[in-house]
N, C-alpha and C positions, 0 to 999 in steps of 0.2 A: 504494499501500499504506500501510495505516496503520500506524505502531510506535507501541505505547503501553511504559512504564517501570509493571511489577507488583511488587512485592516479595513474599515468601512470605506463604500467606493472603490475599494482596489477589486480586481479581478482575474481571474484565470483563463486562458483557452485552452480548451482539448480540439484536437485535429484528429479526427475520423481516417483512418485508411482511404477511402476515397477524397479527402480534401476537404471534408466539410466541418466544418467549425460550428464549436459550441461555445460561449461566453458564460460564466458563472460570475454573476458579482455579488460580495457580500454588502448588504445594505443596511444592515444595522447588528447592535449585538445587545443584549440586553442581558446581564448575568449568564446565566448559561445557555440561554439560546441565542439562536443566531440565525437571521430571517438574509436570504439570499436571490436573487435575479437570477433567470436562466434562459440566455437567448438562444434560442436551436431552430431550427426550418419546422415546419407545421408538418412535415411527415413523421418525426419523431415524437414519441410517445415520452414523456418525462411523470412520475411516480416517485412517492416515499417509498422508502424502502418495505415498509408493512405494505402497501398495497401493491408494490409489483409482486412480492411475493400471495399476496392473497390472490390475486389474478390468477397467479399461477397454477395453484390450487384448483380454483375453482376451474379451470381452464381442464384438469389431468382427473376433475370429479375425486378429488383426496378431499376427507374432511375438513371443515373449516376449525374446528374447536381445536382447543391447546396453543401452545406458545408458539409466537412467530419465528421463524427461523434467525438466528444471532450470525452476526457477522457483518452487520454497520462498523463503521470505524468509530461511531460513538461510545456503542457498548464494548467495541475491545480497548476503545482508550482508556476508559473509567475502570475497565480491572486490570488493565496495566498500570493505570498511576495508583491504584490501593495496593498493588506486589510492589512497591517501590523501599 
């Protein structure tokens, strides 16, 4: 996982193999909450981590109850931070 530090109103650019670019901008930081904006082509789907996995489970017919899959950077960061 690549970890970057950005301040409000700073951005990162993700370039896809086909040359398409996605811009992610930090809009506001409020305590442990970060609001960011994503500029991407309309053909791209942008979902929160848990929404993405819920859609995958619905598409495969898996039951929706139980824990959300782990793996977002925020969950991993908090766990690692507690182990310092």
